[in-house]
N, C-alpha and C positions, 0 to 999 in steps of 0.2 A: 378531375373528371372520370368522370362512369362512363365505360362503352354503353351499348344496349344489353350488354350481358349482364350488366351489373359487375364488373370486375374495377378493381380499381388501377389508374393509368395510371406510368410510371412516373409524371410529372406530381400525382396527388401523392405516390409511395416515398419521392425521394420529397418534397413538403414536408409530409410528417416526419420523415428522418431528421429534417433541418430543426426539428421544434427545440428550443431551448430547455430543457429539465434544469430546476434550481441546483446546485452545489450542496448548499447546505441544505442538513438532512431537517432543518425546523421547516424552512422555504418549502422542501419536497411537501411536508408533511403539511402546510397550509394549504396548498396547491391542491393537495388530493382532498383535504377537508371545503372547501370552495367549490371544489368540480360537486362533491355530492351534494353539497348547498345547492348550487345552481339548479340541479338536476331535480330536486325536491322544490324549488322555487317557479321553476320555469312556465308551470302552468296553472301556479296558484299566486294569485298577484292579491290575492288577500291574507295571505300568508301571516302568521302570529307574528312570528319575530323579525320583525322591523325595529327603524329606528324610530324612536319615540316610544316603545313597549318597553320598561326598564321594570317588569315585573321578577324577573329572573335575577337581575340588579340589587332589588330590593329586599330577596329572600335566600339571601346566601343561606347552605345549612352549614359554614363553614367558612373561615378564612382563606382566602383561595392560593391554592399549591402552585408554584411555579419549579421548572428547571431552570439553570444555569443559561441556555439559549432563551427561553423567555424571556427570563428575567435581562438581561441583555438587549433584547428587543425594546422590551417595556420601558426600561431607563433611557431609552434614545430619546423615546416619547415625553419622556418624562424632562427631558433635559433641555426642551422647547418653551416649557411654562416660564413666567417671569419668576422671581424670586419669590414675592408673596402669595401669587398662588402655591407654588411648590412648596411654600409654606403653610397656608391651609391642607393641603394635601396629605404633607408630613403628621399634621396635628391629627387630622382626620383617619389617618392609620394607627398612627400611635394608640389613639382610642377605640379604635378598633381590637386592640390584642388586651386590650383589658378589659374589654366587651364581654360579659356570663352570660348571658343569653343570645340565643338563635330564633330566627334567624338574623343574619346582619346585614346592612346595606353594602354594600360595591364602596373604598370612598373613591376611586373612581370615577363615579358617577355625576353627572352633572347635573342637579338636581331639577334644576330650573329650564333645563331643557331635555329632559328623560333619555340623556344620549352619553354616550362611554366618551373621556374627554382624550382617552387615547386608543380609541379605535382601531386604525392601521396597526397599533401595535400590541393589540389586547390579548389573555390568554389562550391557548389550547382550547380548555374547557368552556372559555365566553363563546367560540368560533364555533363549536359542536352543539351548544346547550340547544334545544330545540329540532333536532333535526340527526340527534343521536343517539342511540338506544341501549342502555347496558343490561346484559345477562341478568336477571333477578332484578334488577332494582328500577327497569321503565325507560321513561324518556323523563320524568323530573317535573317539568311545566304542566301544573294542573290542567290549563285551559288547552292545550294541546291533547292531553291524555283523555279528556270527556270529549272531545272531538271523535278522537280514538273510538273511544267507548261506545259513542252515541254512529260509526261506522263510516264516516265522512272522509276518514284518512286512508281507508281499505289499500288503496292501489301506491300510496307511497314506498317507496326502498330507503327503507332505511338506514342513517348508518353504523358502522359497529363500532361501540364504545370501546368493546374489551381491545379491540387491536391497535385503535389511537392511543390508549393507555399502555401496552405492550413496544408502541413505538415512540412515546413520550420515556419508557424506562430507559430506551435504547440511549437519551438523550443525556443520563445521570439522574440522582436523586432531588425529588421537590424537596422545595421548602416553602414555610409561610409568607407569603407576601409583604408581613409585618416584620419578618425577619430580614431580608432581603435588601426591605425598605431600613431599616433602622440604621444599620453601618452603613449603607450610601447617602443618605439623607441628612446625618450627622456631619461628615465628611462634607456635604454640600452645602448644607445649610447652616452652620458653625463658621464664623470667621479664622481663619489659625491666631492663633494668643502672639502679639506683640514679644519679642526677646526684649528680655529687659537688660541695661547698660551692662557692660561687663561680663555678659555670658555668649 
């Protein structure tokens, strides 16, 4: 509650101090990103980046790069899939590793619904796309950049992707999704070879 002068009351101050902050650095990063995304979306119900828009998922400039904590989270989402679906995803990821042309389509995109199959566990790059700007590289999304050029998004306070990259670097080295997936999928999808008699 605020008094008539606009000062913060003791109850409100105590409530804020009791707000639980995530202990995990990746969780803190996700919380900060979500806060920026929500501040951009709050007055823009027509924002382009939403479920059903898969333009960025279909036009990746490179194979997604993930830190170990991002991979651990993504792997949690993948373990929920039935074996046949995980096998299909594994096949798509393997094909991506050998695809020479760019852009590429994310193998985690459900192409029938245009939605991410692991949305809750998606990497940081997917969370920031369309809401963060990188110095000298811009916004990446052509549709949003065209709105910026037209002056319709002049009041948006974009997130700083360079700061996100620095925080990600603090989580460790990034590797391509195909590299992370390769070793894990082999262990997960190939049943162990039965021991021969006498072994």
